[in-house]
N, C-alpha and C positions, 0 to 999 in steps of 0.2 A: 428556757429561761428557769432558773433555780431560785427560788423565792422563801425567806425565812422571815416569818411573822411572829412578834412575841408579845403577848399581853395577856393580863389576867381577865378580860372580857371575854375570851372565848373559851373559858371553863364551862359556858353554856353553850350546848350544840345548836340552839337556834340562831345565835350570833355570829356562827360560822358560814352561813350560806353563801355570803359574798365570795368568800376564798375557794368554796367547794366550786361554784361556777368558773371562777377564774382559772382552776386548775384544769378546766375542760374547754376553756376557749381555743388553745391550740394545743397541737399533739407533744409539743416539746416543753411545755410549762409544768413545772413541779412545785407545788406549794406545802411548805411545812410550817405548822403553827405549833409554836412552843407555849407552853402554860405551866403555871405554877401547880406542883402535885398536890400542894394543900393549900387552901385559900378560904379565908372566912369574910365573906361578904359584907356581914353585919345587917342592921336594919331588920327587915322582915324575915330575912334570909339569915338569921343569925346562928349558925352552924357551920363547921368546918366541911368543904368540899373537898373531896379526893377524886382529881381527874384520872380517867381511864386513857390509855393508848386507843387510837382508832385510825382505820386506813380506809379509803374509798379511791382505789386506782391511784392516780398522781397525787392525791391530797391526803395529808395525815396530821394528826394531832400528838404531839409527844410531850408528856407530863415530865417536866425537870425539878429535881430537888430546889427548894427556894428558901431564902432568908426574907423573913417578914412575911406574915400569913394575912395581913389586912390593911397595909399601908402602901399605895401605889408608888410614892416617891422613894420609899425605902426598898422596896422589892429589888432582889439580886438572886442570880442561879447559882446553883451548885457547880462543882467541877464537870458533872455529865454532860453540862452544855458545849464544853470544849471538844468532847468526843463527837458529839453530833454535829458540830461546826466542821470538824476535820473530814468527817464522813460524807457530808452533803455539799460542802463547799459552795454555799449560796452565793449567788451574784447580786442580791438584794436583801438587806437586812433591814427590816422595818420593827422599829419598837414603838409601842402605843401606850406609852406612859408617860408623856408630856416632856417638855423641853429641860425641866430639872430633874429627870428620875436617873438614880444610880443604875438601873438596868440599860439605860441606852448609853450611858459612859462606859459600862461593863462590856457590851457587845462591840462598841466602837474600838475599843483597846484589844478584845481578842479578835476582832476582824485584822487589825495592826500586825500584832503579835504573830497571827496563823498564816499571815500573807495572804488572805482569802481575795483581795482587791475589790471587795463587794461595795456597793453603794449603801451608804448610812441613810436611812430615812426615819423620821419620826413623826408621831401624830399627837396633835394636842386639841383638847377642847377649850384650855383658857381664855377669856374673852373680856377680862377685866386687865386694865393697866396695874403693874406691880413693881415694887422695888425690892431688891435684894441685898442681903448682907452676906459678908463672907461667913462660912465657905459655900454657900449655896450659890452666891454670885459666881464664883470661879467654876464650880460645876455646870452651870448653865452655859457660861462663855465656852468651856471646853466642847460640851455638846454641839453647841451652834456652830464652832469652827470647823467641826469634824462632820457636819451634816451636809449630805448632798441633795436632798430633798425634803421638805416638808409637807405634810398634808394637815391642813387646820380645818376642824369641824365646822367653822363658821368664819365670816368676812371678819368680823372684829378680831378673832385671834390672828388673822393673818397679818392685819394692819399692825398690831401689836409687836408681832416678830419682825417686821419691817423696822417699826419704830427702835427695835432693841439692836439693829444694826445687821439684822441677818439680810443678805442680798441675793441668796440661790434659788433654784427651782422650788416653787410652792403652788399647791393645789388646794382648792376650798371644795370639800366634798365630806359627807356625813360618813361616821365610823359603820353605821348600820342601815340596811336598807329594808324596805317594808316587802314581806312577802304577799304578793298579789293573788297567791293561790287561797290565801288564811284571810286576808283582808279583802272582801269583793262586797260588791252589792248584793243583798239577798232580801231586802224589804223588811217590813217590821215583823218579829216574831209573834205570832198571835197568843201563844201561852204566854210568854214574858209580859206582853200587854195586860193580859187578864191579871197575873199575877202581881204586878204593880199598879193595877189600876189606871192604866192608861188608855183614854177614850180615843176614839178615831178623830175627833175634833181637836185634841190637845197637841200643841207645839210643844214638842220635848226638846228642850236645851240640855246639852249634856257636857259633862267634865270626867275626864278619866285622868288619874293622877294622885299625887301626893295632897292630903288635906293639911297644907301648910301656909304660912301668910304670904311668903314670897310668891306662891302661885297664884294670888290675886282673888281668890274666893270671895272675900269680903266686898270687894269691888263689884263682882258679879252679881251677889246677893244684892247689894244697895240697887244695882241697876235693875234686876227682876223686881224690886220692891215698888218700883214706879210703873209696872205693868199689871197691876192686879185686876184691871178692867179686861184681860185676855184671858183666853182659856191655854193654860201651858203647865207642863210639869218640867221640873229640874231634876235631872238624873245623875247623880253624883257616885262614880264608881271609884274605890279606893279607899284610903284610910290615912289616918294622922292625928297629930295633936290638936290640931284647928277645931276638930269636929264639935267638941262640946260648946266652944265659943262661937261657932258657927251657928249651931243649932239655936242657940239663945239669941243671937242676932236675927234669925229668921222668925222667931216668934215675935221678937219686937217690931220688925218691919211688916209683920202679919202674912207671911209668905210660908210658914211651916208646913201647912195642909198641900202645898204644892211640890214637897220634896220627896224624892225617892232616893233613899240611902242604899248603896250595894256594897258590901265589904269586898276587899280585894280579891280578885278571881285571877287565876293564871294567864298568861298572856294569850295561850291559844283559845281562850274562853271569851276573850274581849270582844269579838267582832259581831256577835248578836247584840250585843249592848250597843255598841256603835251605830247598828243598823236600825235601832230603836229611835235614834235621835234625828231632828229636823235640822239641828245644825249642832256643833261642837265648838265650844269656847277654850281657849287657852288665854287667860287673863293676866298673864306674869308679870310680876313687878321686880324691878331691882333692888336689891338690899345689901346693905352694909352691915349687918349685924353678925356676918359669918367672919371667922378669923381663924388662920391657919399660920404655920410658921413662916410660909412665905407668900400668903395671899390674904386680901381682904375683899369680902363681898361675893355677890351671886349675881348674875343676871342670866336669863335663858340661853342655852347654849345652843339649842336646836328646837327641841319640841317635836319629838317623834311621833307623839300620838296625832300630830296634825297630817302627816303624811299617811297615817293608817287610815284617819277618817276621810282623806282625799280620795284613798284609793277604794273606798266604799262609796264614792260619790255623795258624801255628806258634806254639805257646805261648812266652810269653817269661819270663824272670827278669832283674830288674836290682836294682843296688844302690840306695841311697838318695841316691846322688850327684847333686846338682845336679837337673835337670828330670826324670830318669828316673822317679821315683814319679808324677809329674803327667802324664807322657805314657801310663804304663802304666795307671794308675787301679784299677780293680777286675778288669783284663783279663789278670792276670799275677801274679807272684810276687816281693815286694821282701825284699832282706835287709841289714842295715847294712853300710856299705861297709868292706870290709877283714876282714869276719867269715867266715872259710873254714868255721866249723862250721856257722854258719846257713845259708850257701849250700849245703853238703853236704846238710842237712835238705830245703832245697827241691828239689835234684835228685833226692833219695830218694823224695819224694812223687811226682815225676812218672814216676818209673821204676817204682814200685810200684803207681801209681793211674793207669793209661792214660786212664780216664774221665775224670779231672781234666784232663789235657793236652787232651782233645777238648771239653770245657767251656771251658777258658781260650783255646783255639784259636778257639772261635766268638766268645766275647765280643770278643777281641782284634779280629777281623776286623770286628765290627759298630762298634767304637769307631774303627777306621781309616777305614771308610767313611763314617761319621758326621762324623769331625772333620778328617781329615788328607788327603783326596784333593785333589788340584789344583782340582778344582770346588768342594770345600767351603771351600778358602781362597779362593778368586776371590769365592765368596759373601759371605765374611766380609770381606772387603776391601771390596767394593761397598757393604756395610752401613756400614761404618766411615766411608768416604768421605763417604756421605750425611749422616751425622751432624755432620760438620765443614762441610759446605755447607749 
């Protein structure tokens, strides 16, 4: 089976692991990932990345000239993609830029003009209802009408596409898996404990991610404010514009001496920090403050840090925002988003019943290993492709 995948996501090598594994599942599988030759992610990585060609057996990454260097919806590829398609003649063409992307429309059209007869597949994360105006509505209709299969990163995204009239094959699975060789249970690093003043009796509540309002950090701070009688530390790994306001609120609620701030570290350096935690909390909250040309609002699309903590056997607590409850299943505790009181009760349960934390940690580990490793995702993809062909 010859598979071609197009996405800016795979300019980062660590994100490609699922497809590397897929390429080696069977002797006759070939996977080509095409990525923009030049891309500017923005945010903390606010510099242009120039991707290099790479090949490992039947897996290869091919940079293609591109128009738009930082907008997912406007991304399109140069004429060199035609030569690649003619040479590889893929049976599967998967574009991971959403249902309204120009890149997907471009590859649908090239598939037809070159008479490849490949199956067109799109991937989307979007999980809030939306209304479209011309010409974007025409673009999405074209894409959906020529789609053979959709992979949605969450259940809400799948339901929205059904509501918008798509009746074809549909699979729900995340875009990226967890690397179980990197994220694994190692116990607390003694040097880090000394560095941050974490005592053996401290219950460490963890958060990893962006310090922004929609991640629910103020709700978590309020919940912890009612637990001052307990011995705990709050380990925050990340950065963001909410930090100064959060620091002020922690002073106001009398918990600032419990806080350990860690500036953003690389993805490969995260596991020792997760292993310091007695639980990881993802208290995300739906927000409608965001607005683009085609969409309004944000809610948690997956919560990748959850499966990283689960792989480390760290119990997790999550709000009921977006995909979080479906990721956690019965392997953690769930509270209504924005409800500091119930979140406080969840934290108290884990602080007072250490055996509950061990049980949830074990459940989370088995759930992550069964459903969310790159190996598991590669096998799910393979089964989906076979259904389409």
